[in-house]
N, C-alpha and C positions, 0 to 999 in steps of 0.2 A: 561823922564827916568821913573819916579814913575808909570806913565800911562802906560805906556810900559808893565811894570813888572807886573802891576794888570791886564792888559789883558791878558797876558799870564798864568798868576796863574789861571785866571776865566776859560781859555780854558782848561786848563790842568785839573782843578777839573771837568769840565763838560764832558769832555772826560772820565776822569777816573771812573766815576760815572754809565756810561754805561756799565759797565765791566758785560759780561756775567756771571750769578752765573752756569749755567749747559751750557757745551758745547752743540753745536748741534750733535747729533748722525748722525753717517754715513747715515744709513738707516730710516732717518726721514720720519714718515707717514705724508703725505698732511693733511694741516688742516682740509679739507673737508671730506676727508675719516676719520681722526680720529673723528669728529663729527658724522659720520655715525656708527662707530663701538662703540662711547661712547652712542649713542641712543639706539643700539639694546642691549648694555648689559643692560642699564637702564629699557626697557622693561621688560629683562628677569627678572631683580631683582622685578619689581613691579607684575610678575607674581609668583614670588617665594613668596613675602610677601603678595598676596591675597589669593592664593591656594597653600601653599608648597607642599603638596600631589601631585599635578601634575605636577610640576617638580623634585622632589624627586623621583617619581616612574620611572623615566628615568636613565637608567643607564649611560648616557653619560653627560660629562662635558660642560654645556652650554657655558661658556666663550670659551673654546677651539674650539666649532662649529663656533661660531662667528667671531674668528680669522681666521678660515681654509675659512670660507664665503670671507673674505676680503683678504685672501692670506698673512697674517701677522704672524709672529711668538710671542710667549709671550715676548721676550725678547725685539723684536723690538717695542712692544707696551707699555711694561714698559719703555722703555727709553724715547720714544717719549713722553709719558704721563709725565714723568719728566721734560721733556724739556719744554712742553708747560705749566706745573703748575709752572716752574719758574718765567714766565710772568704772573702777576696776572691780567692783565686786557685783555690780549688774553685769558687765561682761563676761565674768567670771561664770556666773549663774546661767547665761545664755549658753557658753560653750558645755556646762555641765547637763544642761537639757539635751543638747546636741549629741554629746556622748552617750547618755542614757537611751535616746532614741534609736542610735546607731548599735549599742549593745544588746537591744530589743530584737532590732531586725536581723543582727547577725544570728542570735541564737535559733529565731524563726529559720533564716536561710539553712543554717547547720543542721536542723532538724529535717527539713525537706532534702538536703544532699543524703543524709543518713536513710532516708526513706527510699530515695531514688536508688542508692547502693545496695539496698536489702531486694529491690525487685530484680535491678541487674544479677545480682547472685542468684535469686531464684529463677531468673530466665536462663542464666547460664548453665544452672544444675540440672534444668529439664532438657536445654538443647544439646548437654555435655555427650558426646558419643563416649561409652566406655572403653577404656585402654584394654587392649587384648595383653594378655599374658604373655611372657616371652616364652618361645619353646625350648625345648629341651636343649638343643643345640645354641641358643644365648640369642636367637636371630627374632626380632619382632616383626610380625605381618602388621603393617600399615593397616588402621580400621577403614573399612568400605564405607565411601561417601554414600549419603542417601540421597536417591535420583528424585528430582521433581518431576512429579506423576504429568503436571499439567505441560510441561516443555517436552515430554515424551509423546504425550497427545498430540501436541501441535506439530512435530516433527513428523508422526505417521500422518497425520491428515495432509500435511504438505507434500510428503511422498506419494499420496494417493492420487493427491490432484496432477501432480506431474505425470505419473503414470496412465490418467485419464486424458490426457493432452494428446 
């Protein structure tokens, strides 16, 4: 009999410990959609942190825009966020997923920046005028700038037109 009472007591305690702190809202946002929303909001926060003028110059509310994108209202988002935040493990998994996405996109952006830097370096190398060597007396002759042939032709044509008048 003591074992039976002990078993019932353990079962009762284990069931009572799983009580939900926050009830599931009627219009709960699915977990994947919530991750997408939080990802977009974190990108906007990063933009705001890196370059505040780029986001503040726009008169729209960025959070409102993201919620409209996913067809969610602010109350639904707030209730869903509170619900997911009540379960620490689930919420942590969601943020880990967001961090993985951000890291993946950061690597892609870094590789694109490196490619652009290489292209710019090649372009600078091609367009770079060779620096003249200093003369025996130590003076340096400035390099001759390349003339734009099209502008010369236009100038000559304009002068011819003026002469004909």
